[in-house]
C-alpha positions as MATLAB code, in Angstrom:
seq = 'MSNASRFGNFFKERRIALKKTLRQFCFESELDPGNISKLERGILPPPQSREKLEEYAKLLRIKKGSDEWYTFFDLAAAETGRIPDDLMSGRKIEDKLPILFRTLRGQKVPNEKLEELIKKLRGA';
ca = [
     246.972   91.270   23.156;
     246.941   88.579   20.936;
     246.722   89.965   17.555;
     250.045   91.370   16.033;
     250.439   94.904   16.877;
     251.016   97.748   14.397;
     254.542   98.082   16.095;
     255.211   94.409   15.822;
     253.807   94.187   12.174;
     256.140   97.170   11.273;
     259.177   95.481   12.972;
     258.482   92.191   11.158;
     257.994   93.906    7.825;
     261.448   95.699    8.212;
     263.125   92.269    9.157;
     261.522   90.781    6.442;
     262.684   93.609    4.076;
     266.275   92.743    5.274;
     265.732   89.311    3.816;
     266.224   87.842    7.266;
     264.164   84.962    8.868;
     263.446   85.558   12.715;
     266.338   83.210   13.782;
     268.697   84.588   11.374;
     267.999   88.205   12.502;
     268.190   87.487   16.087;
     271.329   85.136   15.826;
     273.162   88.083   13.870;
     271.863   90.634   16.284;
     272.343   88.698   19.364;
     268.626   88.827   20.386;
     266.405   86.408   21.888;
     264.277   84.912   19.242;
     261.357   84.175   21.581;
     261.208   87.488   22.713;
     261.435   89.256   19.159;
     258.687   86.670   18.101;
     256.507   87.844   21.098;
     257.191   91.491   20.020;
     256.350   90.953   16.406;
     253.024   89.057   17.309;
     251.957   91.781   19.861;
     252.294   89.383   22.888;
     255.124   91.736   24.425;
     254.499   95.501   24.201;
     257.239   97.738   22.479;
     260.023   98.722   24.758;
     259.578  102.138   26.228;
     263.393  102.816   26.588;
     264.448  105.172   23.822;
     267.828  103.352   24.012;
     266.294   99.995   23.230;
     264.144  101.394   20.370;
     267.147  103.032   18.751;
     268.976   99.661   19.136;
     266.252   98.018   17.245;
     265.947  100.771   14.784;
     269.541  100.461   14.011;
     269.477   96.731   13.525;
     266.462   96.909   11.352;
     268.619   99.570    9.384;
     265.977  102.209    9.764;
     267.696  105.602    9.002;
     267.674  108.320   11.754;
     265.177  111.238   10.922;
     263.433  109.162    8.181;
     259.762  108.963    8.033;
     260.286  105.296    8.957;
     262.174  106.418   11.942;
     259.458  108.389   13.190;
     256.822  105.804   12.276;
     258.797  103.245   14.391;
     258.903  105.472   17.389;
     255.581  106.824   17.143;
     254.043  103.252   16.878;
     255.973  102.274   20.091;
     254.798  105.202   22.047;
     251.037  104.890   20.890;
     251.056  101.241   21.663;
     252.359  101.937   25.236;
     250.072  105.055   25.666;
     252.686  107.634   25.651;
     253.241  110.689   23.648;
     256.560  110.536   21.521;
     259.344  111.906   23.722;
     260.313  114.315   21.004;
     257.006  116.123   21.140;
     257.151  116.166   24.842;
     260.653  117.738   25.277;
     260.274  121.153   26.859;
     256.956  121.807   25.475;
     253.371  122.113   27.325;
     251.632  119.711   24.600;
     249.744  118.133   27.324;
     247.680  121.425   27.959;
     246.608  121.062   24.429;
     245.659  117.381   24.451;
     242.069  118.067   25.351;
     241.577  120.068   22.182;
     243.103  117.323   20.195;
     240.844  114.703   22.071;
     237.715  116.734   21.236;
     238.661  117.028   17.512;
     239.410  113.377   17.417;
     235.944  112.610   18.722;
     234.401  114.965   16.010;
     233.420  117.424   18.670;
     233.408  121.331   17.473;
     236.725  122.976   18.581;
     236.774  126.838   18.291;
     238.947  127.675   15.373;
     241.108  130.105   17.654;
     241.833  126.859   19.814;
     242.517  124.748   16.786;
     245.122  127.199   15.416;
     246.642  127.443   18.937;
     247.033  123.578   18.652;
     248.467  123.731   15.300;
     251.142  126.292   16.210;
     252.144  124.424   19.434;
     252.394  121.197   17.325;
     254.618  122.817   14.877;
     256.687  124.161   17.653;
     255.808  127.776   17.013;
];
């Protein structure tokens, strides 16, 4: 992947919002500037480890539970082809994915199946 990723762009925007150059941010955070540069440019994929993502979110001063928090984790999951962990824990979301895929493709999904998906996604 040679173009910057959505996750990488988000990471970079948050770093810049802190008014930190790449080198400043990495020096203060004890991170390797080469790896963070590659992450921001989409050369390296987002980490899959929840712990590493939480570490990065903390360093970027992303408040836990905020919209930015969920965006950060959702972008990381999407770019690595995963469903966010908080949506998978203890649920059978994967059973409903075919309905979601058909919906995203614009195929007709019966209303009762769509309602079932909505309830499942809401945790009902």
